[in-house]
C-alpha positions in Angstrom: 6.0 -8.3 -154.8 3.2 -11.6 -153.5 -0.3 -11.5 -152.9 0.0 -10.4 -149.4 1.3 -6.8 -150.8 -1.5 -6.7 -152.9 -3.4 -7.7 -150.1 -2.3 -4.9 -148.0 -1.9 -2.1 -151.0 -5.8 -3.0 -152.2 -6.7 -2.7 -148.4 -5.3 0.6 -147.9 -6.3 2.3 -151.5 -9.5 0.5 -151.9 -11.8 3.0 -151.1 -10.2 5.5 -152.7 -9.6 3.4 -156.2 -13.2 2.7 -156.3 -14.3 6.3 -155.2 -12.6 8.0 -158.1 -13.7 5.5 -160.5 -17.3 5.9 -159.7 -16.5 9.5 -160.4 -14.5 8.6 -163.4 -17.2 5.8 -165.1 -20.5 7.2 -163.7 -21.5 3.8 -162.3 -20.7 2.3 -158.8 -21.0 -1.2 -159.8 -18.8 -0.6 -163.2 -16.2 1.1 -160.8 -16.1 -1.7 -157.6 -15.9 -4.4 -160.8 -13.3 -3.0 -162.9 -11.1 -2.4 -159.4 -11.4 -6.2 -158.8 -10.5 -7.0 -162.1 -6.9 -4.8 -161.4 -6.1 -6.5 -158.2 -6.8 -9.9 -160.3 -4.3 -8.9 -162.0 -1.6 -7.4 -159.8 -1.6 -10.8 -158.4 -0.3 -12.0 -161.6 1.8 -9.6 -162.7 3.4 -7.9 -159.4 5.1 -11.6 -158.0 7.5 -10.7 -162.0 7.3 -6.9 -162.4 6.8 -5.1 -158.9 5.3 -1.3 -159.9 7.0 1.9 -159.0 3.7 3.2 -157.7 1.4 0.3 -156.7 -1.9 2.4 -156.0 -1.7 3.9 -159.2 -0.8 0.9 -161.2 -4.4 -0.5 -159.5 -5.9 2.7 -160.3 -4.8 2.6 -164.2 -5.4 -0.8 -164.6 -8.7 -0.6 -163.1 -9.3 2.5 -165.5 -8.4 0.5 -168.4 -10.7 -2.1 -167.7 -13.6 0.1 -166.9 -13.2 1.9 -170.2 -13.2 -2.1 -171.9 -16.1 -2.8 -170.4 -18.0 0.3 -171.6 -16.8 -0.4 -174.8 -18.3 -3.9 -175.1 -21.6 -2.4 -174.3 -23.5 -1.2 -176.7 -26.2 0.7 -175.2 -23.3 2.7 -173.7 -21.4 3.3 -177.1 -21.9 6.9 -176.9 -20.7 7.7 -173.1 -17.9 5.1 -174.4 -16.7 7.6 -177.1 -17.1 10.9 -174.6 -14.5 8.8 -172.4 -12.4 7.7 -175.4 -11.9 11.4 -176.2 -11.4 12.3 -173.0 -8.7 9.5 -172.4 -6.9 10.7 -175.5 -6.8 14.7 -174.9 -5.2 13.8 -171.8 -8.6 15.4 -169.2 -9.2 11.6 -168.1 -5.8 9.8 -168.1 -2.4 8.6 -168.6 -1.4 9.5 -164.5 -2.7 6.7 -161.7 -4.9 8.7 -160.2 -6.8 10.1 -162.5 -10.6 11.4 -162.5 -12.7 12.8 -164.8 -12.4 16.2 -165.7 -8.4 15.7 -164.2 -5.0 14.4 -164.7 -4.0 13.8 -161.0 -7.1 13.1 -158.4 -7.4 16.4 -156.1 -6.1 15.2 -152.8 -8.9 17.3 -151.4 -11.5 15.8 -153.7 -11.1 12.3 -153.0 -11.9 12.6 -149.3 -15.7 13.6 -150.8 -15.1 10.8 -152.8 -14.7 8.5 -150.6 -17.6 9.8 -148.2 -19.5 9.7 -151.1 -19.1 5.8 -151.5 -19.9 5.6 -147.5 -23.1 7.2 -148.6 -23.5 5.2 -151.7 -22.6 1.8 -149.8 -25.2 2.5 -146.6 -28.1 4.0 -148.9 -31.4 3.4 -147.5 -32.5 1.6 -150.5 -30.3 -1.3 -149.4 -31.3 -4.0 -146.9 -29.5 -3.7 -143.4 -27.2 -6.9 -144.5 -26.5 -5.7 -148.1 -24.9 -2.3 -146.6 -23.0 -4.0 -144.4 -21.8 -6.2 -147.0 -21.1 -3.4 -149.3 -19.3 -1.2 -147.3 -17.1 -3.8 -146.0 -16.3 -5.0 -149.6 -16.1 -1.8 -151.2 -14.7 0.7 -148.8 -13.0 -1.7 -146.6 -11.7 -3.5 -149.2 -12.4 -6.7 -148.1 -12.9 -10.1 -149.8 -16.4 -11.8 -150.2 -14.5 -14.5 -148.4 -13.1 -12.7 -145.6 -17.2 -11.1 -145.2 -18.3 -14.7 -145.0 -16.5 -15.8 -142.7 -16.6 -12.8 -140.1 -20.6 -13.0 -140.5 -20.4 -16.9 -140.5 -22.4 -16.7 -144.3 -21.7 -19.0 -147.4 -19.6 -16.9 -149.9 -22.5 -17.1 -152.5 -24.7 -15.0 -149.6 -22.2 -12.5 -149.5 -21.6 -12.0 -153.5 -25.7 -12.2 -154.1 -25.8 -9.6 -151.5 -23.2 -7.5 -153.1 -23.9 -7.9 -156.8 -28.1 -7.5 -155.6 -27.1 -3.9 -154.2 -25.1 -3.3 -156.8 -28.0 -3.5 -159.6 -30.2 -1.8 -156.8 -27.9 1.1 -156.6 -28.1 1.3 -160.6 -32.1 0.7 -160.6 -32.9 3.5 -158.2 -30.7 5.7 -159.8 -28.6 6.8 -156.9 -26.3 9.4 -157.8 -22.3 9.2 -156.6 -22.7 12.6 -154.8 -22.7 13.6 -151.0 -26.0 14.1 -150.1 -27.3 18.0 -149.9 -26.4 19.5 -146.4 -30.1 19.2 -145.5 -29.7 15.5 -145.9 -26.6 14.6 -144.8 -26.9 14.5 -141.0 -29.7 12.1 -141.4 -28.4 10.0 -144.0 -25.2 10.5 -141.9 -27.1 8.1 -139.1 -27.5 5.2 -141.6 -23.5 4.6 -142.0 -23.1 5.3 -138.7 -25.2 2.6 -137.8 -23.2 0.1 -140.4 -20.2 0.5 -138.7 -21.8 0.0 -135.6 -23.3 -3.1 -136.7 -19.7 -4.0 -137.9 -18.2 -3.3 -134.7 -20.8 -5.2 -132.9 -20.1 -8.3 -134.4 -16.5 -8.1 -134.2 -16.7 -7.3 -130.2 -19.3 -10.6 -129.3 -20.0 -12.4 -131.7 -23.7 -13.5 -132.5 -23.1 -17.3 -133.4 -20.0 -19.8 -134.2 -16.8 -20.7 -131.8 -15.7 -17.5 -130.8 -16.1 -14.9 -128.5 -14.0 -12.3 -130.4 -13.8 -11.6 -134.1 -11.0 -8.9 -133.7 -10.2 -8.9 -137.5 -13.8 -7.6 -138.1 -13.9 -4.8 -135.2 -10.4 -3.0 -136.0 -11.9 -2.8 -139.9 -14.7 -1.4 -138.4 -12.5 1.4 -136.3 -10.2 1.7 -139.1 -13.4 2.7 -141.0 -14.7 5.2 -138.4 -11.0 6.7 -138.1 -11.7 7.4 -141.9 -15.3 8.9 -141.3 -14.0 10.8 -138.5 -11.6 12.6 -140.5 -13.6 13.0 -143.2 -16.4 14.7 -141.0 -14.6 16.1 -137.9 -17.4 18.1 -137.2 -19.7 15.5 -136.6 -19.6 15.0 -132.8 -21.7 11.5 -133.1 -18.9 10.6 -135.4 -16.0 11.1 -132.8 -18.6 9.2 -130.5 -18.8 5.7 -132.3 -15.4 6.1 -132.4 -14.6 6.7 -128.8 -16.9 3.8 -127.9 -15.1 1.5 -130.6 -12.0 2.1 -128.8 -12.5 1.7 -125.2 -14.6 -1.3 -125.9 -11.9 -2.9 -127.9 -9.6 -1.7 -125.1 -10.9 -5.0 -123.5 -9.9 -7.0 -125.9 -6.9 -8.4 -124.8 -8.4 -9.0 -121.2 -12.2 -11.0 -122.2 -10.7 -14.2 -123.3 -8.2 -16.5 -121.5 -5.5 -18.7 -123.6 -8.1 -21.5 -124.5 -10.7 -18.5 -125.9 -12.9 -18.8 -123.5 -15.0 -15.6 -122.2 -13.3 -13.8 -119.1 -16.0 -12.0 -117.3 -15.5 -8.1 -116.3 -15.2 -9.0 -112.4 -12.5 -11.7 -113.7 -10.6 -9.8 -116.1 -7.0 -8.8 -115.5 -7.4 -5.0 -116.4 -3.6 -4.3 -116.5 -4.3 -5.9 -120.1 -6.1 -3.8 -121.2 -5.2 -1.2 -124.2 -4.0 1.5 -122.6 -3.2 3.7 -126.2 -6.6 2.8 -127.2 -8.3 4.2 -123.9 -6.5 7.2 -124.0 -7.3 7.2 -128.4 -11.1 6.5 -127.3 -10.9 9.5 -124.5 -9.8 11.7 -126.9 -12.4 10.8 -129.2 -14.6 11.4 -126.5 -13.4 14.7 -125.5 -14.3 15.7 -129.2 -17.9 14.2 -129.5 -18.5 16.1 -126.1 -18.3 19.6 -128.2 -21.9 20.0 -128.6 -23.6 17.2 -126.0 -23.2 13.4 -126.1 -25.5 11.6 -128.7 -26.4 7.6 -128.4 -22.7 6.7 -129.5 -21.6 9.6 -127.1 -23.5 8.5 -124.1 -22.5 4.8 -125.1 -18.9 6.0 -124.9 -19.4 7.9 -121.5 -20.2 4.4 -120.4 -17.0 2.5 -121.3 -14.9 5.5 -120.4 -16.5 4.8 -117.0 -15.3 1.3 -116.3 -12.1 2.0 -118.2 -11.9 4.8 -115.1 -12.4 2.2 -112.7 -9.6 0.0 -111.0 -11.9 -2.8 -109.9 -15.9 -3.6 -110.4 -15.8 -2.8 -107.5 -14.8 0.7 -107.6 -17.0 1.7 -110.5 -19.0 4.7 -110.4 -22.1 2.5 -110.8 -24.5 5.8 -110.0 -23.2 7.7 -113.1 -23.1 4.7 -115.5 -26.9 4.3 -113.9 -27.3 8.2 -115.1 -25.8 7.3 -118.2 -28.2 4.5 -119.2 -30.9 6.9 -117.9 -30.1 9.1 -120.5 -29.5 7.2 -123.5 -32.7 5.9 -122.7 -34.6 8.9 -123.0 -32.4 10.0 -126.7 -32.4 6.2 -128.0 -35.1 3.9 -126.2 -34.5 0.6 -126.9 -35.3 -2.7 -124.9 -31.2 -3.6 -125.0 -30.4 -0.6 -123.2 -33.1 -1.0 -120.6 -31.6 -4.3 -119.7 -28.3 -2.8 -119.6 -29.8 -0.6 -117.1 -30.9 -3.2 -115.1 -27.4 -4.6 -114.5 -26.0 -1.0 -113.5 -29.1 -0.7 -111.3 -28.3 -3.6 -109.7 -24.3 -2.9 -109.2 -25.7 0.0 -107.5 -29.1 -0.6 -105.4 -28.9 -3.9 -105.5 -30.7 -7.0 -107.6 -34.3 -6.9 -106.6 -34.8 -3.2 -108.1 -32.6 -4.6 -111.5 -35.0 -7.7 -111.3 -38.6 -5.2 -111.6 -36.7 -3.4 -114.8 -36.0 -7.0 -116.3 -39.4 -8.5 -115.3 -41.1 -5.4 -116.9 -39.2 -6.0 -119.9 -40.5 -9.8 -120.3 -44.3 -8.9 -119.4 -44.0 -6.3 -122.7 -42.1 -9.0 -124.5 -39.7 -6.5 -125.6 -36.8 -8.9 -126.3 -38.3 -12.2 -127.5 -36.2 -15.4 -128.3 -33.1 -13.2 -127.2 -30.9 -15.2 -124.8 -29.8 -11.7 -122.5 -32.9 -11.4 -120.4 -33.0 -14.7 -119.1 -29.1 -14.6 -118.7 -29.5 -11.3 -116.6 -32.5 -12.5 -115.0 -30.9 -15.8 -114.0 -27.5 -14.0 -112.4 -29.8 -11.4 -110.5 -32.3 -14.4 -109.3 -28.4 -15.9 -108.1 -27.6 -12.7 -106.0 -31.3 -12.8 -104.3 -30.5 -16.4 -103.2 -33.0 -17.9 -105.4 -31.1 -20.3 -106.9 -33.8 -23.2 -108.4 -35.4 -20.1 -110.5 -31.8 -18.3 -111.4 -30.8 -22.2 -112.5 -33.6 -22.0 -115.4 -33.1 -19.1 -116.4 -29.1 -19.7 -117.1 -30.6 -23.0 -118.9 -33.0 -20.8 -120.8 -30.4 -18.5 -122.1 -28.1 -21.2 -122.6 -30.7 -23.4 -125.1 -31.4 -19.8 -126.9 -27.6 -18.5 -127.2 -25.8 -19.2 -130.8 -22.3 -18.5 -129.9 -20.6 -21.7 -128.2 -18.2 -19.9 -126.1 -20.7 -18.0 -124.2 -23.3 -20.6 -124.3 -20.5 -22.8 -121.9 -20.2 -20.1 -119.6 -24.0 -20.2 -119.3 -23.9 -23.8 -118.5 -21.0 -23.9 -116.0 -23.0 -20.9 -113.9 -26.2 -23.1 -114.4 -24.4 -26.1 -112.7 -23.0 -24.2 -110.1 -26.4 -23.7 -108.7 -27.7 -27.4 -108.6 
C-alpha cells in the first residue's frame, strides 16, 4: 500500500478516528496530533507491510501515540495512570476501534462522536477562518497543504490557524460532547455556515486563476452528506445539501476547455449532471417537510434553474418570489442583488436598476465587484453603453479572480 492508499483511508476514516481519540483522551488537540502521527507512520510502514484492517491500524497506532504523549506530560501523570490501567484491563484497548469505556467503538455512538467533532470544530469561540480550516482538517481529513492550496493562503497560515484553534478550544474548556438539545439547533447554524463557506469558495473562487475549485466544493458536499446522515430530522441540513448538489450539477458546463467561464445563457445544459440534480431534488423534498429555511429557499431557486430547458424558459417570476421570501428570512445585500437580476429577467432592467441603485445609495456592498457587474449588465440592456462600460471596467478592477476579470473586460470591450 502506498501514499495514495494511506490518503484514501485517512480521508474516509479521519473524522471517526479523531472523534474516538478525543473521547478516549479527553483532549481534542492531542487526539488530532496523535492521529496525524499515525498517518505519518503509515506512510513509512504500509508500503512494506500492508495491514489487514487499515482503519483499525491507524486507530490503534494513534491511541498508542496519544498515550505516549500523555505519559510525557508530567502535569497529566495521574491521567496517564488511569488510561494505562484502563488499557491493561482491556477496557480501552486491544481492538482497532476502541473508545474509553469499551473494547470496540459502538457504531451508534460513533455517529454522535463525529457529530460532536463537527460542533467542536465549528465552535463559536473560534474565528470563521479557523472554523473552516479546523473542519477541513479534523472532519474532512485534508492536509494543511491541501487547505492552503484550496484557499490560496500560505501553508504556515493554515497551520497557525489550526494550532491556534486547538489551543483556543483547550483554553476555553470546550467539552467534547453534543450541545444540549436546547442549544443544538442554534449551534447547528454555525456548522452549516462553515460548510456553506467551503462550498461557495469551491463553486466560485474569490481569487486566483480558476473559476471553480471542484475538489473544495465536493469536500463540502461530502461533509454535508455526513451531517445529513447524522441529523436527518433537521430540514436545513437537507436544504444545504440540496443547494450544494444542484449548484454542483452545473459545474461541467460552467467552464470551457481552457477554463474560461461559460455564462448561464451560453451553457450546454445537456452537460449538467443529471444524477446530482436528482440527488439535490431528493434532498430538497426532505428539506420541505417543515417549510424551507434560507438554504432550502436557495436550493429551490437552483431547482427552478435545473428544471428549465433554457434561460428564456426559466420561471423567473417564481425565482423573484423565492428571493423575496429569502430576503425576509435571511436579509442580506447579496440576496437583494440576486433579486435584482431575477427582476430584470422577469420584468425588465429598469425595475432592477432601481434595486441596484438603492443598494449603492445605502453602501451595503462596498468594494464588491458584484454590484458594478450587475449594474453594468443592466445599463447595457438599457442602451446606456458608455455608463455600462465604465461599470464593467470598475468591476474588473475590483475582481480578484483572473477568469472572472477577463470576462468582465471582454464585455466592456464590446461596448466601446
